[in-house]
VOSE-186257 format. One record per residue (C-alpha): residue number from 1; x, y, z; residue in three letters. Coordinates in steps of 0.25 Angstrom, whole numbers, plus 5000, padded with zeros to 4 digits. Example, Ala and Ser with C-alpha at 12.3 -4.5 7.8 and 13.67 -1.06 7.14 Angstrom:
BEGIN
[rec 1,[5049,4982,5031],"Ala"] [rec 2,[5055,4996,5029],"Ser"] 
This chain:
BEGIN
[rec 1,[5024,5011,4958],"Unk"] [rec 2,[5009,5011,4959],"Unk"] [rec 3,[5001,5023,4963],"Unk"] [rec 4,[4988,5022,4971],"Unk"] [rec 5,[4978,5030,4963],"Unk"] [rec 6,[4966,5021,4959],"Unk"] [rec 7,[4966,5025,4945],"Unk"] [rec 8,[4980,5019,4943],"Unk"] [rec 9,[4979,5007,4952],"Unk"] [rec 10,[4975,4998,4941],"Unk"] [rec 11,[4988,5000,4934],"Unk"] [rec 12,[4996,4995,4946],"Unk"] [rec 13,[4994,4980,4940],"Unk"] [rec 14,[5003,4984,4928],"Unk"] [rec 15,[5015,4984,4938],"Unk"] [rec 16,[5012,4972,4946],"Unk"] [rec 17,[5021,4962,4938],"Unk"] [rec 18,[5034,4969,4941],"Unk"] [rec 19,[5031,4972,4956],"Unk"] [rec 20,[5041,4968,4966],"Unk"] [rec 21,[5035,4975,4978],"Unk"] [rec 22,[5023,4983,4981],"Unk"] [rec 23,[5024,4996,4988],"Unk"] [rec 24,[5010,5001,4993],"Unk"] [rec 25,[5009,5015,4999],"Unk"] [rec 26,[4997,5018,5009],"Unk"] [rec 27,[4993,5032,5011],"Unk"] [rec 28,[4991,5031,5026],"Unk"] [rec 29,[4984,5044,5028],"Unk"] [rec 30,[4973,5040,5019],"Unk"] [rec 31,[4964,5032,5028],"Unk"] [rec 32,[4952,5033,5018],"Unk"] [rec 33,[4959,5025,5007],"Unk"] [rec 34,[4966,5014,5017],"Unk"] [rec 35,[4956,5003,5013],"Unk"] [rec 36,[4958,5007,4998],"Unk"] [rec 37,[4972,5006,4999],"Unk"] [rec 38,[4972,4992,5006],"Unk"] [rec 39,[4962,4987,4996],"Unk"] [rec 40,[4972,4991,4985],"Unk"] [rec 41,[4983,4985,4992],"Unk"] [rec 42,[4976,4972,4993],"Unk"] [rec 43,[4972,4972,4979],"Unk"] [rec 44,[4987,4973,4975],"Unk"] [rec 45,[4991,4962,4984],"Unk"] [rec 46,[4980,4953,4977],"Unk"] [rec 47,[4988,4955,4964],"Unk"] [rec 48,[4995,4942,4960],"Unk"] [rec 49,[5007,4949,4954],"Unk"] [rec 50,[5010,4956,4967],"Unk"] [rec 51,[5009,4943,4975],"Unk"] [rec 52,[5021,4943,4984],"Unk"] [rec 53,[5026,4956,4981],"Unk"] [rec 54,[5031,4963,4994],"Unk"] [rec 55,[5022,4975,4998],"Unk"] [rec 56,[5027,4987,5005],"Unk"] [rec 57,[5016,4996,5011],"Unk"] [rec 58,[5020,5010,5014],"Unk"] [rec 59,[5010,5017,5024],"Unk"] [rec 60,[5012,5031,5019],"Unk"] [rec 61,[5010,5045,5025],"Unk"] [rec 62,[5014,5041,5039],"Unk"] [rec 63,[5018,5056,5042],"Unk"] [rec 64,[5003,5059,5043],"Unk"] [rec 65,[4996,5059,5056],"Unk"] [rec 66,[4984,5052,5050],"Unk"] [rec 67,[4992,5041,5043],"Unk"] [rec 68,[4988,5027,5046],"Unk"] [rec 69,[4999,5019,5053],"Unk"] [rec 70,[5004,5005,5050],"Unk"] [rec 71,[4994,4998,5058],"Unk"] [rec 72,[4983,5004,5050],"Unk"] [rec 73,[4988,5001,5036],"Unk"] [rec 74,[4997,4989,5040],"Unk"] [rec 75,[4994,4974,5041],"Unk"] [rec 76,[4984,4977,5052],"Unk"] [rec 77,[4975,4983,5043],"Unk"] [rec 78,[4966,4973,5035],"Unk"] [rec 79,[4966,4982,5023],"Unk"] [rec 80,[4981,4980,5021],"Unk"] [rec 81,[4982,4965,5024],"Unk"] [rec 82,[4994,4961,5016],"Unk"] [rec 83,[5004,4949,5016],"Unk"] [rec 84,[5013,4952,5027],"Unk"] [rec 85,[5025,4944,5021],"Unk"] [rec 86,[5026,4954,5009],"Unk"] [rec 87,[5022,4967,5015],"Unk"] [rec 88,[5028,4978,5023],"Unk"] [rec 89,[5021,4991,5028],"Unk"] [rec 90,[5029,5003,5030],"Unk"] [rec 91,[5025,5017,5036],"Unk"] [rec 92,[5029,5028,5027],"Unk"] [rec 93,[5029,5043,5025],"Unk"] [rec 94,[5033,5047,5012],"Unk"] [rec 95,[5032,5061,5007],"Unk"] [rec 96,[5040,5071,4999],"Unk"] [rec 97,[5042,5085,5006],"Unk"] [rec 98,[5037,5097,4998],"Unk"] 
């Protein structure tokens, strides 16, 4: 499992050799960072050790009114141009009640 903070992203590469699938979670309520998110995803997809690894993109926080929908974070968005044969985008609302 990889976390998204910039400070630890360089460590992601330590785990690529044993990766069977990649799950990428997008915060769909954070429109300011969508370009950064897409750039990080594109960088991951250029990694040779991840070539052909299936990709599941969770478009999270769909319960929020301002959340981007699938057409904004999906294959129609050039920021997320990914190989269609190995990718699936799923809308998601993951939260833990207090």
